[in-house]
mmCIF file as gemmi writes it, N, C-alpha and C atoms, coordinates in Angstrom:
data_model
loop_
_atom_site.group_PDB
_atom_site.id
_atom_site.type_symbol
_atom_site.label_atom_id
_atom_site.label_alt_id
_atom_site.label_comp_id
_atom_site.label_asym_id
_atom_site.label_entity_id
_atom_site.label_seq_id
_atom_site.pdbx_PDB_ins_code
_atom_site.Cartn_x
_atom_site.Cartn_y
_atom_site.Cartn_z
_atom_site.occupancy
_atom_site.B_iso_or_equiv
_atom_site.pdbx_formal_charge
_atom_site.auth_seq_id
_atom_site.auth_asym_id
_atom_site.pdbx_PDB_model_num
ATOM 1 N N . MET Axp A 1 ? 0.798 -1.254 -0.034 1 0 ? 1 A 1
ATOM 2 C CA . MET Axp A 1 ? -0.11 0.376 -0.153 1 0 ? 1 A 1
ATOM 3 C C . MET Axp A 1 ? 0.838 1.279 0.089 1 0 ? 1 A 1
ATOM 4 N N . ASN Axp A 2 ? 0.553 2.218 -0.846 1 0 ? 2 A 1
ATOM 5 C CA . ASN Axp A 2 ? 1.361 3.442 -0.924 1 0 ? 2 A 1
ATOM 6 C C . ASN Axp A 2 ? 0.727 4.357 -0.028 1 0 ? 2 A 1
ATOM 7 N N . LYS Axp A 3 ? 1.827 5.679 -0.282 1 0 ? 3 A 1
ATOM 8 C CA . LYS Axp A 3 ? 1.343 6.666 0.535 1 0 ? 3 A 1
ATOM 9 C C . LYS Axp A 3 ? 0.122 7.646 -0.363 1 0 ? 3 A 1
ATOM 10 N N . GLU Axp A 4 ? 0.28 7.534 -1.549 1 0 ? 4 A 1
ATOM 11 C CA . GLU Axp A 4 ? -0.627 8.261 -2.146 1 0 ? 4 A 1
ATOM 12 C C . GLU Axp A 4 ? -1.933 7.599 -2.278 1 0 ? 4 A 1
ATOM 13 N N . SER Axp A 5 ? -2.217 6.494 -2.216 1 0 ? 5 A 1
ATOM 14 C CA . SER Axp A 5 ? -3.375 5.572 -1.747 1 0 ? 5 A 1
ATOM 15 C C . SER Axp A 5 ? -3.923 6.008 -0.562 1 0 ? 5 A 1
ATOM 16 N N . TYR Axp A 6 ? -2.881 6.011 0.389 1 0 ? 6 A 1
ATOM 17 C CA . TYR Axp A 6 ? -3.446 6.126 1.703 1 0 ? 6 A 1
ATOM 18 C C . TYR Axp A 6 ? -3.695 7.531 1.861 1 0 ? 6 A 1
ATOM 19 N N . LEU Axp A 7 ? -3.4 8.733 0.995 1 0 ? 7 A 1
ATOM 20 C CA . LEU Axp A 7 ? -3.869 9.948 1.418 1 0 ? 7 A 1
ATOM 21 C C . LEU Axp A 7 ? -5.166 10.36 0.515 1 0 ? 7 A 1
ATOM 22 N N . LEU Axp A 8 ? -5.496 9.72 -0.756 1 0 ? 8 A 1
ATOM 23 C CA . LEU Axp A 8 ? -6.578 9.522 -1.579 1 0 ? 8 A 1
ATOM 24 C C . LEU Axp A 8 ? -7.741 8.996 -0.816 1 0 ? 8 A 1
ATOM 25 N N . THR Axp A 9 ? -7.142 7.967 0.103 1 0 ? 9 A 1
ATOM 26 C CA . THR Axp A 9 ? -8.559 7.159 1.152 1 0 ? 9 A 1
ATOM 27 C C . THR Axp A 9 ? -9.085 8.287 2.252 1 0 ? 9 A 1
ATOM 28 N N . LYS Axp A 10 ? -8.217 9.149 2.508 1 0 ? 10 A 1
ATOM 29 C CA . LYS Axp A 10 ? -8.4 10.213 3.654 1 0 ? 10 A 1
ATOM 30 C C . LYS Axp A 10 ? -9.192 11.325 3.266 1 0 ? 10 A 1
ATOM 31 N N . LEU Axp A 11 ? -8.735 11.546 1.84 1 0 ? 11 A 1
ATOM 32 C CA . LEU Axp A 11 ? -9.579 12.994 1.367 1 0 ? 11 A 1
ATOM 33 C C . LEU Axp A 11 ? -10.787 12.573 0.889 1 0 ? 11 A 1
ATOM 34 N N . GLU Axp A 12 ? -11.035 11.074 0.517 1 0 ? 12 A 1
ATOM 35 C CA . GLU Axp A 12 ? -12.212 10.718 0.22 1 0 ? 12 A 1
ATOM 36 C C . GLU Axp A 12 ? -13.36 10.613 1.232 1 0 ? 12 A 1
ATOM 37 N N . CYS Axp A 13 ? -12.619 10.044 2.3 1 0 ? 13 A 1
ATOM 38 C CA . CYS Axp A 13 ? -13.51 9.983 3.577 1 0 ? 13 A 1
ATOM 39 C C . CYS Axp A 13 ? -13.684 11.586 4.131 1 0 ? 13 A 1
ATOM 40 N N . PHE Axp A 14 ? -12.759 12.492 4.306 1 0 ? 14 A 1
ATOM 41 C CA . PHE Axp A 14 ? -13.213 13.899 4.121 1 0 ? 14 A 1
ATOM 42 C C . PHE Axp A 14 ? -14.388 14.532 3.526 1 0 ? 14 A 1
ATOM 43 N N . LEU Axp A 15 ? -14.224 14.455 2.392 1 0 ? 15 A 1
ATOM 44 C CA . LEU Axp A 15 ? -15.036 14.862 1.749 1 0 ? 15 A 1
ATOM 45 C C . LEU Axp A 15 ? -16.652 14.606 1.668 1 0 ? 15 A 1
ATOM 46 N N . ILE Axp A 16 ? -16.687 13.322 1.83 1 0 ? 16 A 1
ATOM 47 C CA . ILE Axp A 16 ? -18.282 12.537 2.049 1 0 ? 16 A 1
ATOM 48 C C . ILE Axp A 16 ? -18.827 12.95 3.617 1 0 ? 16 A 1
ATOM 49 N N . ILE Axp A 17 ? -17.71 13.356 4.502 1 0 ? 17 A 1
ATOM 50 C CA . ILE Axp A 17 ? -18.08 13.653 5.908 1 0 ? 17 A 1
ATOM 51 C C . ILE Axp A 17 ? -18.715 15.162 5.994 1 0 ? 17 A 1
ATOM 52 N N . ILE Axp A 18 ? -17.783 15.848 4.923 1 0 ? 18 A 1
ATOM 53 C CA . ILE Axp A 18 ? -18.144 17.337 4.837 1 0 ? 18 A 1
ATOM 54 C C . ILE Axp A 18 ? -19.705 17.253 4.04 1 0 ? 18 A 1
ATOM 55 N N . THR Axp A 19 ? -19.779 16.536 2.882 1 0 ? 19 A 1
ATOM 56 C CA . THR Axp A 19 ? -21.065 16.185 2.247 1 0 ? 19 A 1
ATOM 57 C C . THR Axp A 19 ? -22.206 15.827 3.174 1 0 ? 19 A 1
ATOM 58 N N . LEU Axp A 20 ? -21.928 15.169 3.785 1 0 ? 20 A 1
ATOM 59 C CA . LEU Axp A 20 ? -22.766 14.594 4.733 1 0 ? 20 A 1
ATOM 60 C C . LEU Axp A 20 ? -23.332 15.434 5.742 1 0 ? 20 A 1
ATOM 61 N N . ILE Axp A 21 ? -22.343 16.485 6.157 1 0 ? 21 A 1
ATOM 62 C CA . ILE Axp A 21 ? -23.043 17.46 7.366 1 0 ? 21 A 1
ATOM 63 C C . ILE Axp A 21 ? -23.582 18.59 6.371 1 0 ? 21 A 1
ATOM 64 N N . ILE Axp A 22 ? -23.041 18.632 5.281 1 0 ? 22 A 1
ATOM 65 C CA . ILE Axp A 22 ? -23.9 19.977 4.563 1 0 ? 22 A 1
ATOM 66 C C . ILE Axp A 22 ? -25.507 19.385 4.302 1 0 ? 22 A 1
ATOM 67 N N . ILE Axp A 23 ? -25.268 18.147 3.725 1 0 ? 23 A 1
ATOM 68 C CA . ILE Axp A 23 ? -26.819 17.655 3.85 1 0 ? 23 A 1
ATOM 69 C C . ILE Axp A 23 ? -27.883 17.556 5.027 1 0 ? 23 A 1
ATOM 70 N N . ASP Axp A 24 ? -27.154 16.853 6.161 1 0 ? 24 A 1
ATOM 71 C CA . ASP Axp A 24 ? -27.676 16.742 7.23 1 0 ? 24 A 1
ATOM 72 C C . ASP Axp A 24 ? -28.212 18.176 7.737 1 0 ? 24 A 1
ATOM 73 N N . VAL Axp A 25 ? -27.882 19.473 7.681 1 0 ? 25 A 1
ATOM 74 C CA . VAL Axp A 25 ? -28.35 20.505 7.972 1 0 ? 25 A 1
ATOM 75 C C . VAL Axp A 25 ? -30.078 20.507 7.726 1 0 ? 25 A 1
ATOM 76 N N . GLY Axp A 26 ? -30.566 19.988 6.57 1 0 ? 26 A 1
ATOM 77 C CA . GLY Axp A 26 ? -31.711 20.144 6.099 1 0 ? 26 A 1
ATOM 78 C C . GLY Axp A 26 ? -32.688 19.47 7.268 1 0 ? 26 A 1
ATOM 79 N N . PRO Axp A 27 ? -33.76 19.419 6.602 1 0 ? 27 A 1
ATOM 80 C CA . PRO Axp A 27 ? -35.154 18.644 8.047 1 0 ? 27 A 1
ATOM 81 C C . PRO Axp A 27 ? -34.837 16.943 7.776 1 0 ? 27 A 1
ATOM 82 N N . ILE Axp A 28 ? -33.792 16.281 7.071 1 0 ? 28 A 1
ATOM 83 C CA . ILE Axp A 28 ? -33.802 14.766 6.949 1 0 ? 28 A 1
ATOM 84 C C . ILE Axp A 28 ? -32.521 14.451 7.62 1 0 ? 28 A 1
ATOM 85 N N . PRO Axp A 29 ? -32.276 13.657 8.921 1 0 ? 29 A 1
ATOM 86 C CA . PRO Axp A 29 ? -31.116 13.481 9.39 1 0 ? 29 A 1
ATOM 87 C C . PRO Axp A 29 ? -30.338 12.319 8.707 1 0 ? 29 A 1
ATOM 88 N N . VAL Axp A 30 ? -29.568 12.605 7.297 1 0 ? 30 A 1
ATOM 89 C CA . VAL Axp A 30 ? -29.089 11.684 6.665 1 0 ? 30 A 1
ATOM 90 C C . VAL Axp A 30 ? -27.959 11.054 7.383 1 0 ? 30 A 1
ATOM 91 N N . THR Axp A 31 ? -27.31 11.312 8.197 1 0 ? 31 A 1
ATOM 92 C CA . THR Axp A 31 ? -26.424 10.789 9.106 1 0 ? 31 A 1
ATOM 93 C C . THR Axp A 31 ? -26.435 9.84 10.028 1 0 ? 31 A 1
ATOM 94 N N . ALA Axp A 32 ? -27.57 10.329 10.4 1 0 ? 32 A 1
ATOM 95 C CA . ALA Axp A 32 ? -27.935 9.19 11.677 1 0 ? 32 A 1
ATOM 96 C C . ALA Axp A 32 ? -28.813 8.095 10.806 1 0 ? 32 A 1
ATOM 97 N N . PHE Axp A 33 ? -29.194 8.138 9.713 1 0 ? 33 A 1
ATOM 98 C CA . PHE Axp A 33 ? -29.923 6.9 8.864 1 0 ? 33 A 1
ATOM 99 C C . PHE Axp A 33 ? -28.452 5.777 8.196 1 0 ? 33 A 1
ATOM 100 N N . GLY Axp A 34 ? -27.509 7.042 7.891 1 0 ? 34 A 1
ATOM 101 C CA . GLY Axp A 34 ? -26.401 6.264 7.373 1 0 ? 34 A 1
ATOM 102 C C . GLY Axp A 34 ? -25.803 5.1 8.45 1 0 ? 34 A 1
ATOM 103 N N . LEU Axp A 35 ? -25.555 5.85 9.772 1 0 ? 35 A 1
ATOM 104 C CA . LEU Axp A 35 ? -24.733 5.132 11.057 1 0 ? 35 A 1
ATOM 105 C C . LEU Axp A 35 ? -25.666 3.812 11.253 1 0 ? 35 A 1
ATOM 106 N N . LEU Axp A 36 ? -27.064 4.295 11.31 1 0 ? 36 A 1
ATOM 107 C CA . LEU Axp A 36 ? -27.845 3.075 11.375 1 0 ? 36 A 1
ATOM 108 C C . LEU Axp A 36 ? -27.88 1.801 10.339 1 0 ? 36 A 1
ATOM 109 N N . PHE Axp A 37 ? -27.651 2.333 9.193 1 0 ? 37 A 1
ATOM 110 C CA . PHE Axp A 37 ? -27.356 1.35 8.172 1 0 ? 37 A 1
ATOM 111 C C . PHE Axp A 37 ? -26.183 0.421 8.38 1 0 ? 37 A 1
ATOM 112 N N . ILE Axp A 38 ? -24.899 1.264 8.773 1 0 ? 38 A 1
ATOM 113 C CA . ILE Axp A 38 ? -23.379 0.905 8.696 1 0 ? 38 A 1
ATOM 114 C C . ILE Axp A 38 ? -23.826 -0.271 10.295 1 0 ? 38 A 1
ATOM 115 N N . LEU Axp A 39 ? -24.365 0.135 11.147 1 0 ? 39 A 1
ATOM 116 C CA . LEU Axp A 39 ? -24.657 -0.636 12.513 1 0 ? 39 A 1
ATOM 117 C C . LEU Axp A 39 ? -25.365 -2.206 12.536 1 0 ? 39 A 1
ATOM 118 N N . PHE Axp A 40 ? -26.37 -2.074 11.727 1 0 ? 40 A 1
ATOM 119 C CA . PHE Axp A 40 ? -27.162 -3.077 11.362 1 0 ? 40 A 1
ATOM 120 C C . PHE Axp A 40 ? -27.024 -4.132 10.218 1 0 ? 40 A 1
ATOM 121 N N . ARG Axp A 41 ? -26.305 -3.685 8.867 1 0 ? 41 A 1
ATOM 122 C CA . ARG Axp A 41 ? -26.162 -4.039 7.88 1 0 ? 41 A 1
ATOM 123 C C . ARG Axp A 41 ? -24.383 -4.995 8.065 1 0 ? 41 A 1
ATOM 124 N N . ARG Axp A 42 ? -23.537 -4.143 8.817 1 0 ? 42 A 1
ATOM 125 C CA . ARG Axp A 42 ? -22.426 -3.903 8.884 1 0 ? 42 A 1
ATOM 126 C C . ARG Axp A 42 ? -21.931 -4.512 7.053 1 0 ? 42 A 1
ATOM 127 N N . PRO Axp A 43 ? -22.009 -3.497 6.214 1 0 ? 43 A 1
ATOM 128 C CA . PRO Axp A 43 ? -21.362 -3.794 4.922 1 0 ? 43 A 1
ATOM 129 C C . PRO Axp A 43 ? -20.095 -3.98 4.843 1 0 ? 43 A 1
ATOM 130 N N . LYS Axp A 44 ? -19.462 -5.028 4.212 1 0 ? 44 A 1
ATOM 131 C CA . LYS Axp A 44 ? -18.223 -5.39 3.691 1 0 ? 44 A 1
ATOM 132 C C . LYS Axp A 44 ? -17.186 -4.119 3.474 1 0 ? 44 A 1
ATOM 133 N N . TRP Axp A 45 ? -17.906 -3.097 2.352 1 0 ? 45 A 1
ATOM 134 C CA . TRP Axp A 45 ? -17.078 -2.299 1.982 1 0 ? 45 A 1
ATOM 135 C C . TRP Axp A 45 ? -16.523 -1.136 3.472 1 0 ? 45 A 1
ATOM 136 N N . PHE Axp A 46 ? -17.513 -1.18 4.12 1 0 ? 46 A 1
ATOM 137 C CA . PHE Axp A 46 ? -17.123 -0.103 5.43 1 0 ? 46 A 1
ATOM 138 C C . PHE Axp A 46 ? -15.946 -0.854 6.415 1 0 ? 46 A 1
ATOM 139 N N . LYS Axp A 47 ? -15.644 -2.297 6.258 1 0 ? 47 A 1
ATOM 140 C CA . LYS Axp A 47 ? -14.666 -2.905 6.956 1 0 ? 47 A 1
ATOM 141 C C . LYS Axp A 47 ? -13.725 -2.65 6.144 1 0 ? 47 A 1
ATOM 142 N N . GLU Axp A 48 ? -13.547 -2.9 4.914 1 0 ? 48 A 1
ATOM 143 C CA . GLU Axp A 48 ? -12.584 -2.731 4.029 1 0 ? 48 A 1
ATOM 144 C C . GLU Axp A 48 ? -11.934 -1.325 3.897 1 0 ? 48 A 1
ATOM 145 N N . LEU Axp A 49 ? -12.712 -0.313 3.965 1 0 ? 49 A 1
ATOM 146 C CA . LEU Axp A 49 ? -12.654 1.275 3.874 1 0 ? 49 A 1
ATOM 147 C C . LEU Axp A 49 ? -11.636 1.384 5.488 1 0 ? 49 A 1
ATOM 148 N N . ILE Axp A 50 ? -12.061 1.06 6.435 1 0 ? 50 A 1
ATOM 149 C CA . ILE Axp A 50 ? -11.478 1.112 8.251 1 0 ? 50 A 1
ATOM 150 C C . ILE Axp A 50 ? -10.347 -0.049 7.801 1 0 ? 50 A 1
ATOM 151 N N . ASP Axp A 51 ? -10.062 -0.918 7.583 1 0 ? 51 A 1
ATOM 152 C CA . ASP Axp A 51 ? -8.973 -1.586 7.189 1 0 ? 51 A 1
ATOM 153 C C . ASP Axp A 51 ? -7.936 -1.012 6.598 1 0 ? 51 A 1
ATOM 154 N N . HIS Axp A 52 ? -8.4 -0.505 5.482 1 0 ? 52 A 1
ATOM 155 C CA . HIS Axp A 52 ? -7.541 0.163 4.293 1 0 ? 52 A 1
ATOM 156 C C . HIS Axp A 52 ? -6.764 1.663 5.078 1 0 ? 52 A 1
ATOM 157 N N . ILE Axp A 53 ? -7.47 2.247 6.003 1 0 ? 53 A 1
ATOM 158 C CA . ILE Axp A 53 ? -7.348 3.535 6.605 1 0 ? 53 A 1
ATOM 159 C C . ILE Axp A 53 ? -6.18 2.948 7.711 1 0 ? 53 A 1
ATOM 160 N N . TYR Axp A 54 ? -6.533 2.199 8.479 1 0 ? 54 A 1
ATOM 161 C CA . TYR Axp A 54 ? -5.562 1.43 9.902 1 0 ? 54 A 1
ATOM 162 C C . TYR Axp A 54 ? -4.404 1.095 9.284 1 0 ? 54 A 1
ATOM 163 N N . LEU Axp A 55 ? -4.539 -0.133 8.436 1 0 ? 55 A 1
ATOM 164 C CA . LEU Axp A 55 ? -3.22 -0.779 7.861 1 0 ? 55 A 1
ATOM 165 C C . LEU Axp A 55 ? -2.226 0.178 7.11 1 0 ? 55 A 1
ATOM 166 N N . SER Axp A 56 ? -2.811 1.393 6.894 1 0 ? 56 A 1
ATOM 167 C CA . SER Axp A 56 ? -1.784 2.246 5.898 1 0 ? 56 A 1
ATOM 168 C C . SER Axp A 56 ? -1.241 3.458 7.282 1 0 ? 56 A 1
ATOM 169 N N . LYS Axp A 57 ? -1.564 3.513 8.452 1 0 ? 57 A 1
ATOM 170 C CA . LYS Axp A 57 ? -1.784 4.167 9.382 1 0 ? 57 A 1
ATOM 171 C C . LYS Axp A 57 ? -0.064 4.536 9.451 1 0 ? 57 A 1
ATOM 172 N N . HIS Axp A 58 ? 1.122 3.754 9.125 1 0 ? 58 A 1
ATOM 173 C CA . HIS Axp A 58 ? 2.431 3.926 9.221 1 0 ? 58 A 1
ATOM 174 C C . HIS Axp A 58 ? 3.158 5.368 8.318 1 0 ? 58 A 1
ATOM 175 N N . PHE Axp A 59 ? 1.956 5.594 7.394 1 0 ? 59 A 1
ATOM 176 C CA . PHE Axp A 59 ? 2.094 6.866 6.68 1 0 ? 59 A 1
ATOM 177 C C . PHE Axp A 59 ? 2.296 8.154 7.175 1 0 ? 59 A 1
ATOM 178 N N . ASP Axp A 60 ? 1.534 7.879 8.483 1 0 ? 60 A 1
ATOM 179 C CA . ASP Axp A 60 ? 0.965 9.448 9.017 1 0 ? 60 A 1
ATOM 180 C C . ASP Axp A 60 ? 2.083 10.049 9.939 1 0 ? 60 A 1
ATOM 181 N N . ASP Axp A 61 ? 3.319 9.699 9.636 1 0 ? 61 A 1
ATOM 182 C CA . ASP Axp A 61 ? 4.524 10.089 10.488 1 0 ? 61 A 1
ATOM 183 C C . ASP Axp A 61 ? 4.823 11.597 10.099 1 0 ? 61 A 1
């Protein structure tokens, strides 16, 4: 795993979180529903994303 991939993943996560914050200002709590989906369904893509972030942690020096 290279440093560029790690930084790209962090940037994608940051942009998605910022987008959810902007959308969540409206009348529908999108972030809460997304969290419930992740908690109950435990999607494989979420675990892979977390693994990708934490396995690349050595680039954070």
